[in-house]
C-alpha positions as CSV (number, residue, x, y, z in Angstrom):
1,X,0.4,70.1,43.6
2,X,-2.0,72.8,42.9
3,X,-5.7,72.2,42.6
4,X,-6.2,71.6,39.0
5,X,-3.5,69.0,39.3
6,X,-5.0,67.8,42.3
7,X,-8.6,67.4,40.6
8,X,-7.1,65.9,37.3
9,X,-4.9,63.3,39.6
10,X,-8.2,62.1,41.5
11,X,-10.1,62.1,38.1
12,X,-7.6,59.6,36.7
13,X,-7.2,57.6,40.0
14,X,-11.0,57.1,40.1
15,X,-11.1,56.1,36.2
16,X,-8.1,53.5,37.1
17,X,-9.8,52.1,40.3
18,X,-13.1,51.8,37.8
19,X,-10.9,49.9,35.2
20,X,-9.4,47.7,38.0
21,X,-13.1,46.6,39.0
22,X,-14.3,46.2,35.3
23,X,-10.9,45.6,33.2
24,X,-11.1,46.9,29.5
25,X,-10.6,44.5,26.6
26,X,-6.8,44.1,25.4
27,X,-6.2,46.7,22.6
28,X,-9.4,48.4,22.8
29,X,-9.9,52.3,23.3
30,X,-10.7,51.9,26.7
31,X,-7.5,49.9,27.3
32,X,-5.3,52.6,25.6
33,X,-7.2,55.1,28.0
34,X,-6.6,53.0,31.1
35,X,-2.8,52.7,30.2
36,X,-2.6,56.5,29.5
37,X,-4.5,57.4,32.9
38,X,-2.3,55.0,35.0
39,X,0.8,56.7,33.3
40,X,-0.5,60.1,34.6
41,X,-1.3,58.9,38.0
42,X,2.0,57.2,38.2
43,X,3.7,60.7,37.1
44,X,2.1,62.8,39.4
45,X,2.3,60.2,42.0
46,X,5.9,60.1,41.8
47,X,6.2,64.2,41.7
48,X,4.1,64.4,44.6
49,X,5.9,61.7,46.7
50,X,9.3,63.2,45.8
51,X,8.3,66.2,48.2
52,X,9.5,65.1,51.5
53,X,7.0,66.9,53.4
54,X,4.1,65.8,51.5
55,X,2.5,62.6,52.5
56,X,1.7,59.8,49.6
57,X,-2.0,59.9,48.4
58,X,-3.9,57.5,50.3
59,X,-5.8,56.2,47.0
60,X,-2.5,55.5,45.3
61,X,-1.9,52.8,48.2
62,X,-5.4,51.2,47.2
63,X,-4.5,51.1,43.6
64,X,-1.1,49.5,44.0
65,X,-2.5,46.9,46.2
66,X,-5.2,46.0,43.6
67,X,-2.4,46.1,40.7
68,X,-0.4,43.7,42.7
69,X,-3.3,41.6,43.3
70,X,-4.2,41.3,39.6
71,X,-0.7,40.7,38.2
72,X,-0.6,37.7,41.0
73,X,-3.8,36.6,39.6
74,X,-3.0,36.5,36.4
75,X,0.5,34.7,36.8
76,X,0.5,31.0,36.2
77,X,0.4,28.9,39.6
78,X,3.8,27.1,38.6
79,X,5.5,30.6,39.5
80,X,4.4,30.6,43.0
81,X,5.6,26.8,43.4
82,X,2.1,25.3,43.0
83,X,2.0,22.3,40.5
84,X,-0.6,20.1,39.8
85,X,-1.9,18.0,42.8
86,X,-0.6,20.7,45.1
87,X,-2.3,23.8,46.4
88,X,-5.5,24.5,48.4
89,X,-7.7,21.5,47.3
90,X,-5.3,18.9,48.2
91,X,-4.0,21.0,51.3
92,X,-7.5,20.8,52.8
93,X,-7.8,17.1,51.7
94,X,-10.2,17.8,48.7
95,X,-10.0,15.3,45.8
96,X,-9.3,17.6,42.7
97,X,-8.6,14.8,40.3
98,X,-11.9,15.0,38.4
């Protein structure tokens, strides 16, 4: 990865992190920008990590973890085996019926 590619990658990666902190409204111009930047980050990351001697960018792991957390948070509780009356509240003995 040359210096210009590295700078573009880092700028796109920082923008992706900023969007993860403050998600854009679906369908907005910022949402499209987020998707484009994320695609460029993934493309450059795949090229970069395909080189066996090159270590993966450290920030890419951070982005991947944050994306996984966002995806998990947006999934319905039933997907994780949680149903009404089960979960953290009842597990801790809290009455969540109201």
